C-alpha positions as CSV (number, residue, x, y, z in Angstrom):
1,M,-139.6,3.9,354.9
2,N,-139.4,6.5,357.7
3,V,-138.7,5.2,361.2
4,I,-139.9,7.2,364.1
5,K,-138.7,6.7,367.8
6,T,-141.2,6.6,370.4
7,A,-140.9,7.1,374.4
8,I,-140.3,3.4,374.9
9,D,-136.8,2.2,373.7
10,G,-137.2,-0.3,370.8
11,V,-140.7,0.7,370.0
12,F,-141.0,2.3,366.6
13,I,-143.6,3.9,364.3
14,I,-143.0,3.2,360.6
15,E,-144.3,5.5,357.8
16,P,-144.1,3.7,354.3
17,R,-143.3,5.7,351.3
18,I,-146.4,5.8,349.4
19,F,-146.6,6.5,345.6
20,K,-150.0,7.8,344.3
21,D,-151.4,8.7,341.0
22,A,-154.7,8.5,339.0
23,R,-154.6,4.7,339.2
24,G,-154.5,4.5,343.0
25,Y,-151.5,4.0,345.1
26,F,-148.4,1.6,345.7
27,F,-145.9,1.1,348.6
28,E,-143.6,-1.6,349.9
29,S,-145.3,-2.8,353.0
30,Y,-142.2,-4.8,354.1
31,S,-138.6,-4.9,352.9
32,Q,-136.2,-7.2,354.9
33,R,-133.2,-5.2,353.7
34,E,-134.5,-1.8,354.9
35,F,-135.9,-3.2,358.1
36,D,-132.5,-4.8,358.9
37,E,-130.9,-1.5,358.2
38,K,-133.1,0.8,360.1
39,I,-134.5,-1.2,363.0
40,G,-132.5,-4.6,363.3
41,V,-131.9,-8.0,362.1
42,I,-135.3,-10.0,362.9
43,R,-136.5,-13.1,361.1
44,F,-140.3,-13.0,361.0
45,V,-141.7,-16.6,360.8
46,Q,-145.5,-16.2,361.0
47,D,-148.1,-13.8,359.6
48,N,-151.5,-13.4,361.2
49,E,-154.7,-11.7,360.5
50,S,-157.8,-10.9,362.5
51,K,-161.1,-9.0,361.7
52,S,-163.2,-7.3,364.4
53,T,-166.0,-5.0,364.9
54,Y,-166.4,-1.7,366.4
55,G,-165.7,-1.7,370.3
56,V,-163.5,-5.0,370.2
57,I,-160.5,-4.6,372.5
58,R,-157.8,-7.4,372.1
59,G,-155.1,-7.4,374.8
60,L,-153.0,-6.8,376.5
61,H,-151.0,-9.9,375.3
62,F,-147.5,-11.3,375.1
63,Q,-145.9,-14.8,374.9
64,R,-143.6,-15.7,377.7
65,P,-139.9,-16.7,377.2
66,P,-138.5,-18.8,375.7
67,Y,-141.2,-18.1,373.1
68,S,-141.5,-14.4,373.3
69,Q,-142.3,-12.4,370.3
70,S,-141.5,-9.2,368.4
71,K,-144.2,-8.0,366.2
72,L,-144.7,-5.8,363.2
73,V,-148.4,-4.8,363.1
74,R,-150.7,-2.8,360.8
75,C,-154.3,-2.2,360.0
76,V,-155.2,-2.8,356.3
77,Q,-158.9,-1.9,356.6
78,G,-160.7,0.4,359.1
79,A,-158.8,1.7,362.0
80,V,-157.5,0.7,365.4
81,L,-155.9,2.3,368.4
82,D,-152.8,0.2,369.0
83,V,-151.1,0.2,372.4
84,V,-147.9,-1.0,373.7
85,V,-147.0,-1.4,377.5
86,D,-143.4,-1.8,378.7
87,I,-143.4,-4.8,381.0
88,R,-139.5,-5.3,381.1
89,K,-138.3,-5.3,384.7
90,G,-135.6,-2.7,385.4
91,S,-136.7,-0.6,382.3
92,P,-136.8,3.1,382.9
93,T,-140.1,3.1,381.2
94,Y,-141.6,0.0,382.9
95,G,-145.4,0.3,383.1
96,Q,-145.5,3.1,380.7
97,H,-147.2,3.0,377.3
98,V,-147.3,4.3,373.8
99,V,-150.1,4.5,371.4
100,C,-150.4,4.6,367.6
101,L,-153.5,5.1,365.4
102,L,-153.3,2.6,362.6
103,C,-155.5,3.3,359.6
104,G,-156.2,1.7,356.4
105,H,-156.6,3.5,353.1
106,D,-160.3,2.9,352.8
107,E,-163.2,5.2,353.6
108,E,-163.5,4.1,357.3
109,G,-159.7,4.4,357.7
110,I,-159.7,7.9,356.3
111,R,-162.7,8.9,358.5
112,I,-161.2,7.7,361.8
113,A,-157.8,9.4,360.9
114,E,-159.6,12.6,360.3
115,K,-161.6,12.3,363.7
116,Y,-158.6,11.5,365.9
117,K,-155.8,13.3,364.2
118,E,-155.7,16.1,366.9
119,S,-156.6,13.9,369.9
120,V,-154.1,11.1,369.6
121,A,-150.3,11.7,369.7
122,L,-149.1,10.8,366.2
123,P,-146.5,11.9,363.8
124,K,-147.9,14.9,361.9
125,Q,-145.7,15.0,358.7
126,G,-147.7,14.6,355.6
127,G,-150.9,15.9,357.0
128,L,-153.8,13.4,357.1
129,E,-152.3,11.3,354.3
130,G,-149.3,10.8,356.5
131,L,-151.6,9.0,359.1
132,L,-152.6,6.3,356.7
133,G,-150.8,3.0,356.3
134,L,-148.6,3.4,359.5
135,Q,-147.0,0.4,360.9
136,F,-145.9,-0.2,364.6
137,F,-143.0,-2.3,365.6
138,I,-143.2,-4.0,369.0
139,P,-140.0,-5.6,370.5
140,K,-140.1,-8.5,373.0
141,G,-140.9,-7.6,376.6
142,M,-144.0,-5.6,375.7
143,A,-147.7,-6.3,376.3
144,H,-149.7,-5.4,373.2
145,G,-153.4,-4.7,372.4
146,F,-155.7,-2.7,370.3
147,A,-159.2,-1.2,370.3
148,V,-161.3,-1.1,367.0
149,L,-162.6,2.5,366.4
150,S,-164.1,1.8,362.9
151,D,-167.1,-0.1,362.1
152,T,-164.8,-3.1,361.1
153,A,-161.1,-3.5,361.1
154,V,-158.8,-6.0,359.4
155,F,-155.5,-6.2,361.5
156,Q,-152.3,-7.8,360.3
157,Y,-149.2,-8.7,362.0
158,K,-145.8,-10.5,361.5
159,C,-144.3,-12.4,364.4
160,D,-140.6,-13.5,364.8
161,E,-141.6,-16.6,366.9
162,F,-144.5,-19.2,366.2
163,Y,-147.7,-19.3,368.3
164,H,-147.3,-21.2,371.5
165,P,-150.6,-21.4,373.4
166,E,-148.8,-22.8,376.6
167,A,-146.7,-19.6,376.7
168,E,-149.8,-17.1,376.4
169,G,-149.7,-14.2,378.9
170,G,-151.5,-11.0,379.5
171,I,-152.2,-8.0,381.8
172,S,-155.5,-6.5,382.3
173,I,-156.9,-3.4,380.6
174,F,-158.9,-2.8,383.7
175,S,-157.7,-0.9,386.7
176,K,-159.1,-0.3,390.3
177,S,-160.7,3.0,389.2
178,S,-162.2,4.1,386.0
179,L,-162.9,7.3,384.2
180,A,-166.5,8.4,384.0
181,G,-168.2,7.5,380.8
182,S,-165.3,5.6,379.4
183,L,-163.9,2.1,379.5
184,P,-161.9,1.4,382.7
185,T,-158.4,2.2,382.2
186,T,-155.0,0.6,382.9
187,R,-153.3,2.5,385.6
188,E,-149.6,2.3,385.4
189,Q,-146.8,2.9,388.1
190,E,-146.4,6.5,387.2
191,G,-150.2,7.1,387.4
192,A,-150.7,7.2,383.7
193,T,-153.8,5.8,382.1
194,I,-154.8,4.3,378.7
195,D,-157.7,5.9,377.0
196,W,-158.9,3.4,374.6
197,H,-161.5,5.7,373.0
198,V,-164.3,3.3,373.6
199,P,-167.4,3.9,375.6
200,T,-168.0,1.4,378.3
201,D,-171.4,0.2,376.8
202,H,-169.7,-0.5,373.3
203,A,-166.6,-2.4,374.7
204,I,-166.4,-6.0,373.5
205,L,-163.8,-8.3,375.3
206,S,-163.2,-12.0,375.4
207,E,-163.8,-13.7,378.6
208,K,-160.1,-14.6,378.7
209,D,-159.1,-11.0,378.5
210,T,-161.2,-10.0,381.5
211,K,-159.2,-12.3,383.7
212,H,-155.7,-11.1,383.2
213,P,-154.0,-9.8,386.3
214,L,-153.6,-6.0,386.9
215,L,-150.3,-4.5,386.1
216,S,-149.8,-3.7,389.8
217,D,-150.2,-7.4,390.6
218,F,-148.3,-8.8,387.8
219,D,-144.8,-10.5,388.0
220,S,-143.2,-10.0,384.6
221,P,-141.0,-12.8,383.1
222,F,-139.1,-10.0,381.1
223,T,-136.0,-8.1,382.1
224,Y,-134.6,-4.9,380.5
């Protein structure tokens, strides 16, 4: 696998090595040995899967210490825009975010990869094929969320800590201002915003996700 650094320390994009022939394709979706060597020694203890329809936005979530989680995420059907926000106090990138377009190898995943390959900052090696099957590693101290860009999306992720509902936390995807014709965006300390690529009238959020505090009003439990 090829590991690509991002603008936030500890957040990586992972490109699997894919073998294709007339029968289809094959790749190792996870290798503990290679992960330990290239990213770090992490013991994943729980795998989760969700299915969502177009316009669903889940986030921005985290678990509070002592139950904080690192995650390895991917989209196996359809496509999502995956977003990570650094919420570690004292971090030089506190409040900043990185995004990764995660696309499956199905027709919908390929369609979305083609649509967004020029407008979303992504690794370009391998052309369009290089955008399929990407994974995103998210260390502890991040808020994480994603927006579904395809008709449906199946999203999978590995966690290195079990789910603890009493430790759930989140920051809002909303801000005090919004971009005309698009979903209200998260305004960060440096003035950057997250473009979720979902029109306002198509956005679907849970009631809980509409009640998280704004980043500017948030007291983070994480330190760098």
